[in-house]
C-alpha positions as CSV (number, residue, x, y, z in Angstrom):
1,M,118.2,46.0,33.6
2,T,117.5,44.8,30.0
3,L,119.0,47.2,27.5
4,T,118.5,45.1,24.4
5,V,118.0,41.4,23.4
6,S,121.7,41.1,23.2
7,L,122.9,43.3,26.1
8,R,121.7,43.0,29.7
9,G,123.1,44.3,33.0
10,T,122.6,45.5,36.5
11,R,123.1,48.9,38.1
12,E,124.3,49.5,41.7
13,V,124.4,52.9,43.1
14,K,126.9,53.4,46.0
15,N,127.9,56.6,47.9
16,N,129.9,58.3,45.2
17,Y,129.7,56.0,42.2
18,Q,127.6,53.8,40.0
19,L,128.5,50.2,39.0
20,F,127.1,48.6,35.9
21,R,127.7,44.9,35.3
22,L,127.0,44.1,31.7
23,T,126.7,40.8,29.8
24,G,126.2,40.1,26.1
25,L,127.2,42.1,23.1
26,L,128.1,45.8,22.9
27,D,127.7,46.3,19.2
28,A,125.8,48.3,16.5
29,F,122.5,46.8,17.6
30,S,122.8,47.6,21.3
31,E,124.9,50.8,21.2
32,A,122.2,53.4,20.8
33,T,120.1,52.1,23.8
34,F,123.3,51.6,25.8
35,R,124.5,55.1,25.2
36,K,121.2,56.7,25.9
37,V,120.5,54.8,29.2
38,L,124.0,55.4,30.5
39,S,124.0,59.1,29.5
40,K,120.9,59.5,31.6
41,C,122.4,57.7,34.6
42,I,125.5,59.9,34.4
43,E,123.3,63.0,34.4
44,E,121.4,61.8,37.4
45,G,124.5,60.8,39.3
46,P,126.6,59.8,41.1
47,K,129.1,61.3,38.6
48,H,131.7,58.5,38.8
49,V,130.9,55.4,36.8
50,I,132.4,51.9,36.7
51,L,131.5,49.7,33.8
52,D,132.2,46.0,34.5
53,L,132.5,44.6,31.0
54,S,134.4,41.5,32.2
55,Q,131.4,39.3,31.1
56,I,130.9,41.0,27.6
57,D,131.4,38.6,24.8
58,F,131.9,41.1,22.0
59,V,132.6,44.9,21.4
60,D,132.6,46.4,17.9
61,S,133.5,49.9,16.7
62,S,130.0,51.2,17.6
63,G,130.4,50.0,21.1
64,L,133.8,51.6,21.3
65,G,132.4,54.9,20.1
66,A,129.7,54.7,22.7
67,L,132.3,54.2,25.4
68,V,134.4,57.2,24.2
69,Q,131.2,59.4,24.2
70,L,130.3,58.2,27.7
71,V,133.8,59.0,29.0
72,K,133.5,62.5,27.6
73,K,130.0,62.9,29.1
74,A,131.3,61.8,32.5
75,Q,134.2,64.3,32.2
76,T,131.7,67.2,31.5
77,V,130.0,66.6,34.9
78,E,133.5,66.4,36.5
79,G,133.1,62.6,36.9
80,T,135.1,59.6,35.8
81,L,134.3,56.5,33.8
82,Q,136.4,53.3,34.3
83,I,136.0,50.0,32.5
84,V,136.7,46.6,34.0
85,S,137.8,44.6,31.1
86,N,138.4,41.1,29.9
87,P,141.0,39.9,27.4
88,R,138.6,40.1,24.4
89,V,137.6,43.7,25.2
90,T,141.1,44.7,26.1
91,Q,142.4,43.4,22.7
92,T,139.7,45.3,20.8
93,V,140.5,48.6,22.8
94,K,144.2,48.2,22.3
95,L,143.7,47.7,18.5
96,V,142.5,51.3,18.4
97,R,144.9,52.6,21.1
98,L,142.2,53.7,23.5
99,E,143.3,51.8,26.6
100,K,144.6,54.9,28.5
101,F,141.6,57.1,27.5
102,L,139.1,54.4,28.4
103,S,140.8,53.8,31.8
104,L,140.8,50.0,31.6
105,Q,141.0,48.3,35.0
106,P,141.8,44.6,35.8
107,N,138.9,44.2,38.3
108,V,136.1,46.1,40.1
109,D,138.1,46.5,43.3
110,E,140.8,48.4,41.5
111,A,138.3,50.6,39.8
112,V,136.6,51.4,43.1
113,K,139.9,52.2,44.7
114,N,140.5,54.7,41.8
115,V,137.2,56.3,42.4
116,K,138.0,56.8,46.1
117,D,141.4,58.3,45.1
118,A,139.8,60.7,42.6
C-alpha cells in the first residue's frame, strides 16, 4: 500500500483487528492521505487497529494530529487504536504528552495481546 512518495505500508486484516506496518515519514505531506485511508479502513472494520510505526523515520505535528484524530475515530466505532513505537516516535509523542492517549506499545505482540483483552 503506497500512501504517498514518503509513506508506504502494508495492511493485514485478522479476526478482530487490522495491522498496518508503515515506513517512511508521517508528516504534513503525507498526513492527509494517511488520515483518509485509515479512516476508511476503520469504518470498514475490524474496529481494532494496530499501527506499527517502529520503522517510521519521522513524525511531525501534522502526523501527531492525524494519530489523535484516528484514535477518536476508532473510539466512535467502539474500537481501539494502538501504536507500536520506536525511540524517535516515542520521543516526539512524549514531547506533547500524548503517550497514554495514543496507547504506545513496545511491540506488535503486546498490542495484539491488548486487543484480545479488550
